[in-house]
C-alpha positions as CSV (number, residue, x, y, z in Angstrom):
1,M,-5.1,-25.0,-34.0
2,I,-6.7,-24.5,-30.6
3,D,-7.5,-27.9,-29.0
4,F,-10.5,-26.7,-27.0
5,L,-12.4,-25.2,-29.9
6,E,-15.7,-27.0,-30.6
7,F,-17.2,-27.3,-34.1
8,P,-19.4,-26.3,-35.7
9,L,-18.1,-23.0,-34.4
10,L,-19.9,-19.7,-34.6
11,V,-17.8,-16.6,-34.7
12,V,-19.4,-13.2,-34.0
13,A,-17.4,-10.0,-34.2
14,H,-17.7,-6.3,-35.0
15,D,-14.6,-4.5,-33.9
16,A,-11.2,-5.1,-35.5
17,G,-9.1,-5.8,-32.3
18,A,-10.5,-9.2,-31.3
19,A,-11.3,-10.1,-34.9
20,N,-7.6,-10.0,-35.7
21,H,-6.8,-12.5,-33.0
22,I,-9.7,-14.8,-33.9
23,I,-8.7,-14.8,-37.6
24,A,-5.1,-15.6,-36.7
25,W,-6.1,-18.6,-34.6
26,L,-8.5,-20.0,-37.1
27,K,-6.3,-19.8,-40.2
28,G,-5.7,-23.3,-41.4
29,C,-9.0,-24.6,-39.9
30,D,-11.6,-26.2,-42.2
31,D,-13.9,-23.3,-42.8
32,Q,-16.7,-25.7,-43.5
33,G,-16.9,-26.1,-39.7
34,I,-17.0,-22.3,-39.1
35,D,-20.1,-20.1,-39.3
36,A,-19.4,-16.3,-39.1
37,Y,-21.8,-13.5,-38.2
38,I,-19.5,-10.5,-38.8
39,E,-20.2,-6.8,-39.1
40,G,-18.4,-3.4,-38.9
41,P,-14.6,-3.2,-39.3
42,A,-14.3,-6.9,-38.6
43,A,-16.1,-7.8,-41.8
44,R,-13.4,-6.5,-44.1
45,L,-10.7,-8.4,-42.1
46,W,-12.8,-11.6,-42.2
47,A,-13.3,-11.4,-46.0
48,Q,-9.5,-11.2,-46.5
49,S,-9.0,-14.7,-44.9
50,F,-12.3,-16.6,-45.2
51,P,-14.7,-16.8,-48.1
52,A,-18.1,-16.2,-46.6
53,R,-20.2,-15.0,-43.7
54,S,-23.4,-16.6,-42.4
55,S,-26.5,-16.1,-44.4
56,L,-28.6,-17.1,-41.4
57,S,-30.1,-15.0,-38.7
58,L,-28.1,-14.8,-35.4
59,T,-30.7,-17.0,-33.7
60,E,-30.5,-19.6,-36.4
61,A,-26.7,-19.6,-36.5
62,I,-26.6,-20.2,-32.7
63,S,-29.1,-23.0,-33.0
64,R,-26.8,-25.0,-35.3
65,S,-23.5,-24.4,-33.5
66,S,-21.6,-26.2,-30.7
67,M,-19.7,-23.1,-29.5
68,L,-19.8,-19.3,-29.8
69,L,-16.6,-17.2,-30.0
70,T,-17.0,-13.5,-29.9
71,G,-15.1,-10.3,-29.6
72,T,-15.7,-7.7,-26.9
73,G,-16.0,-4.5,-29.0
74,W,-17.4,-1.1,-28.1
75,E,-18.9,0.0,-31.4
76,S,-21.9,-2.3,-31.4
77,S,-24.2,-4.6,-29.2
78,L,-23.8,-7.4,-31.7
79,E,-21.4,-9.5,-29.6
80,H,-23.4,-8.8,-26.5
81,D,-26.6,-9.9,-28.2
82,A,-25.0,-13.1,-29.4
83,R,-23.7,-14.0,-25.9
84,K,-27.2,-13.4,-24.5
85,L,-28.8,-15.7,-27.1
86,A,-26.1,-18.3,-26.5
87,R,-26.8,-18.2,-22.7
88,S,-30.6,-18.7,-23.4
89,A,-29.8,-21.6,-25.7
90,G,-27.3,-23.3,-23.3
91,L,-24.5,-22.8,-25.8
92,K,-20.9,-22.6,-24.6
93,S,-19.4,-19.2,-25.3
94,A,-15.9,-17.7,-25.2
95,A,-15.1,-14.0,-25.6
96,V,-11.7,-12.4,-26.6
97,I,-10.4,-9.4,-24.8
98,D,-7.8,-7.8,-26.9
99,H,-6.7,-4.8,-24.7
100,W,-6.3,-3.7,-21.1
101,L,-9.1,-1.3,-20.7
102,N,-12.7,-1.3,-19.3
103,Y,-13.0,-5.1,-18.8
104,K,-16.3,-5.1,-16.9
105,K,-18.0,-2.5,-19.3
106,R,-17.3,-4.7,-22.3
107,F,-20.0,-7.1,-21.1
108,V,-22.7,-4.5,-20.2
109,R,-25.3,-3.1,-22.6
110,Y,-28.5,-1.3,-21.6
111,G,-27.6,-1.9,-17.9
112,E,-27.5,-5.7,-18.4
113,E,-24.3,-7.7,-17.9
114,V,-23.9,-10.9,-20.0
115,L,-20.8,-12.8,-19.4
116,P,-19.4,-15.7,-21.4
117,D,-18.3,-19.0,-20.0
118,E,-14.7,-18.3,-20.8
119,I,-12.5,-15.2,-21.5
120,W,-9.5,-15.5,-23.7
121,V,-6.5,-13.1,-23.6
122,V,-3.1,-13.1,-25.2
123,D,-0.6,-12.0,-22.6
124,E,0.1,-12.3,-18.9
125,H,-0.8,-8.7,-18.0
126,A,-4.3,-9.2,-19.4
127,K,-4.7,-12.6,-17.8
128,K,-3.8,-11.2,-14.4
129,L,-6.3,-8.4,-14.8
130,A,-9.0,-10.7,-16.0
131,D,-8.4,-13.2,-13.1
132,E,-8.9,-10.4,-10.6
133,I,-12.0,-9.0,-12.2
134,F,-13.8,-12.2,-13.3
135,S,-12.9,-14.6,-10.4
136,G,-15.7,-17.0,-11.3
137,L,-14.8,-17.5,-14.9
138,T,-12.3,-19.6,-16.8
139,I,-9.6,-17.3,-18.1
140,R,-7.3,-18.7,-20.8
141,Q,-4.1,-17.1,-22.1
142,L,-3.6,-18.1,-25.7
143,P,-0.6,-17.6,-28.0
144,N,-0.5,-14.2,-29.6
145,T,-0.5,-15.6,-33.1
146,Y,-1.7,-12.3,-34.6
147,L,1.3,-10.5,-33.1
148,D,3.7,-13.1,-34.3
149,H,2.3,-12.9,-37.8
150,Q,2.5,-9.1,-37.8
151,V,6.1,-9.0,-36.6
152,A,7.1,-11.6,-39.3
153,E,5.4,-9.4,-41.9
154,I,7.2,-6.3,-40.7
155,R,10.6,-8.0,-40.9
156,Q,9.9,-8.9,-44.6
157,F,9.0,-5.3,-45.4
158,E,12.1,-4.0,-43.6
159,K,14.3,-5.9,-45.9
160,C,13.0,-3.7,-48.7
161,Q,13.3,-0.4,-46.8
162,S,16.1,2.2,-47.4
163,K,16.4,4.9,-44.8
164,G,17.0,8.5,-45.7
165,Y,18.3,11.4,-43.6
166,R,14.9,12.3,-42.2
167,A,13.1,10.6,-39.3
168,N,10.0,8.6,-40.4
169,V,7.2,8.9,-37.8
170,L,4.1,6.7,-37.9
171,Y,1.2,8.1,-35.9
172,V,-1.4,5.4,-35.2
173,L,-4.9,6.8,-34.6
174,E,-7.8,5.6,-32.5
175,P,-11.2,7.0,-31.6
176,I,-11.3,8.6,-28.2
177,R,-14.6,10.2,-27.5
178,Q,-13.7,11.8,-24.1
179,A,-12.6,15.4,-24.0
180,W,-10.8,14.8,-20.7
181,G,-12.3,17.9,-19.2
182,N,-10.5,20.1,-21.6
183,G,-13.1,21.7,-23.8
184,E,-15.1,19.7,-26.4
185,T,-12.4,18.5,-28.7
186,P,-12.3,14.7,-28.8
187,G,-9.3,13.1,-27.1
188,E,-7.6,11.8,-30.3
189,F,-7.3,15.3,-31.7
190,Q,-6.1,16.7,-28.4
191,A,-3.4,14.0,-28.3
192,L,-2.4,14.6,-31.9
193,E,-2.1,18.4,-31.3
194,F,-0.1,17.7,-28.2
195,F,2.4,15.5,-30.2
196,I,2.8,18.2,-32.9
197,E,3.4,20.9,-30.3
198,K,6.0,18.8,-28.4
199,M,7.8,17.1,-31.3
200,A,11.1,18.7,-30.2
201,S,10.9,16.8,-26.9
202,L,11.3,13.6,-28.9
203,G,14.2,14.9,-31.0
204,L,12.0,15.5,-34.0
205,D,12.3,18.6,-36.2
206,E,10.2,20.1,-39.0
207,E,11.9,17.8,-41.5
208,A,10.4,14.7,-40.0
209,A,8.1,12.7,-42.3
210,I,4.8,11.9,-40.5
211,R,2.2,9.5,-41.7
212,L,-1.2,9.1,-39.9
213,K,-2.7,5.6,-40.0
214,P,-6.4,5.8,-39.3
215,H,-8.1,3.3,-37.1
216,P,-10.2,0.6,-38.9
217,S,-13.4,2.2,-37.4
218,D,-12.5,5.7,-38.5
219,P,-14.7,7.1,-41.3
220,V,-13.1,8.3,-44.5
221,G,-12.2,12.0,-44.3
222,K,-12.2,12.2,-40.5
223,Y,-8.9,13.9,-40.4
224,D,-9.2,16.1,-43.5
225,R,-10.0,19.3,-41.7
226,W,-7.1,18.8,-39.2
227,M,-4.7,18.0,-42.1
228,R,-5.5,21.4,-43.8
229,S,-4.2,23.1,-40.7
230,Q,-0.9,21.4,-41.0
231,S,0.1,22.4,-44.5
232,R,3.7,23.5,-43.6
233,R,4.8,20.0,-42.4
234,D,5.4,16.8,-44.3
235,I,2.2,15.0,-42.9
236,S,0.0,12.6,-44.8
237,V,-2.9,10.3,-44.1
238,D,-2.1,6.8,-45.3
239,M,-5.3,4.8,-46.0
240,S,-3.8,2.2,-48.3
241,S,-0.6,0.8,-46.7
242,S,-0.9,-2.0,-44.2
243,L,0.0,-1.5,-40.6
244,A,3.0,-3.9,-41.1
245,E,4.3,-1.8,-44.0
246,L,4.0,1.4,-42.1
247,I,5.7,0.1,-39.0
248,A,8.5,-1.2,-41.2
249,W,8.9,2.2,-42.8
250,S,8.9,4.0,-39.4
251,D,11.7,5.0,-37.0
252,M,9.3,5.9,-34.3
253,V,5.6,5.0,-33.6
254,I,3.3,7.4,-31.8
255,G,-0.2,6.9,-30.5
256,C,-2.4,7.1,-27.4
257,Q,-3.0,3.5,-26.3
258,T,-3.9,1.5,-29.4
259,Y,-2.8,-2.1,-29.9
260,A,-0.8,-1.1,-32.9
261,M,1.8,0.4,-30.4
262,V,2.2,-3.1,-28.9
263,I,3.0,-4.5,-32.3
264,A,5.5,-1.7,-32.9
265,I,7.2,-2.6,-29.6
266,A,7.5,-6.2,-30.6
267,A,9.1,-5.1,-33.8
268,G,11.7,-3.2,-31.9
269,K,10.5,0.3,-32.7
270,R,10.7,3.3,-30.4
271,V,7.1,3.8,-29.2
272,V,5.6,6.9,-27.6
273,S,2.2,7.6,-26.0
274,S,0.9,11.0,-27.0
275,I,-1.7,11.2,-24.3
276,P,-1.5,14.7,-22.8
277,P,-0.8,15.4,-19.1
278,W,-4.4,16.5,-18.4
279,A,-5.8,13.1,-19.5
280,P,-5.7,9.7,-17.7
281,S,-2.4,7.9,-18.2
282,C,-1.9,5.4,-21.0
283,V,-3.2,2.0,-19.9
284,L,-0.8,-0.1,-22.0
285,P,1.3,-2.1,-19.5
286,Q,4.4,-2.5,-21.7
287,P,7.3,-0.7,-19.9
288,E,9.0,0.2,-23.1
289,I,6.4,2.8,-23.9
290,I,7.7,6.4,-23.6
291,R,5.2,8.8,-22.1
292,L,5.4,12.2,-23.9
293,S,3.6,13.9,-21.0
294,E,6.5,12.9,-18.7
295,L,9.1,14.4,-21.1
296,V,7.6,17.8,-21.2
């Protein structure tokens, strides 16, 4: 329980990253004091832990709340609009930053910046960055309850795992719209191809079992066409297993710069960034991450 939460609390979230942290903090709270206006990938996550979302309009929900807690996602203006309404209503707001990228841009839509009263982060790297960028705001570093829960779940799944002779490789996907000046192919596909081409640099051969874990915001079938071009390898897209199950199964976790890689590091896995050498470097600050571009 977070001492400085104020109830009734309004939670507004769209993307999965911040929603995961918010849900972990609020578990065990009396949900009668929580109103939730949730859309997008966050809606499925919220429904797994809390019974209902608000039936009110966003304006009505804000008018009956003592505090607003939002994510800072990219896929929608929902959280931005909620912070703007909260500011107009004089309602205290806090926003959760769940990554280490594009801090200022998270609070800008249509050329307008709307900042919360407080920014919440979950590690010292993010707090240092937020302190430098938002010098006039209160920056709080909260316990990473979500990470702790994920690692505990991974440990439980590992007890049931039996390892074979082949390497098990989990590739955690994320949407990257930029083509990095290298044609028109989106970055996530460039990085995926780069990994496949350079597997040998990681000590992996054709026998390796590779599972792709789509990002919560990825549409169904996004990787079908790419999969058809990889028929000679043991590669599959796993839409049903949880992230904890897949990390427990894996010997190595590959990705660009998604938060799933941070969870894998905490679970003691070998973690590799597949961002190719012509793209900007991986922004994750964890020193344990191996950069594939440096190996080749």
